[in-house]
N, C-alpha and C positions, 0 to 999 in steps of 0.2 A: 443145778447152777451151771450156766454156760461160761465158757472162757471169755474173758474180756480182753480182746487183742490190743487194747490201748494201755494195758498195765505194763509198766516198764520195770517195776521193782516189786519184791515180795510184799504181801499184805502185812506179814509179821517179819520184820527185818532181823529178828533174833533167832528165827528157825528156818531150816532148809527143808523144803517140800520136794522130794524126789518124784512125786506123782504127777507133777506138771512139767512138761518138756521145756517150756519157756523159762521156768524157774531154775531148772538144771542148767540151761544155757546161761542164765544170769549169774548163777553162783560159780560156774566154771570160769567165766570171764572175770568176775569180781575177785576170785581167789587165785586166779592164774594156774588152774590145775585142769587135768583131763576129767572127763566124766567118770572114768574108772576110779581115779584117785579120790574124787569127791564121794563116790558111793562107798569106797573102802573106809573113808573117814567117818561117814555117817553110820556105817555098820559097826565101826569100832567104838564110837563115843556118843552116838545119838544125833539129834537134829539141831541142837543148840549151836549157833554160829561160833560163839566163843570157844566151845569145846572142840569143834571141827578145826578152827584156826590153830589152836594149841596142838592138836594131833598132827596137823600138816607140818607145823614147824619142827616137830620132833621126829617125823618120819620122812 
């Protein structure tokens, strides 16, 4: 499957896909964090956006 450059938001807004650079860009902007912090959060709690948001609030 090729990248669709017209996509502006994740296909699944409940999960963070770190394998797509545009999605990493989307989530770092949406959550107001660096890529490093985003990757730390996903590593700590998984890809669920609600879990990542909770981790970011407490860290």
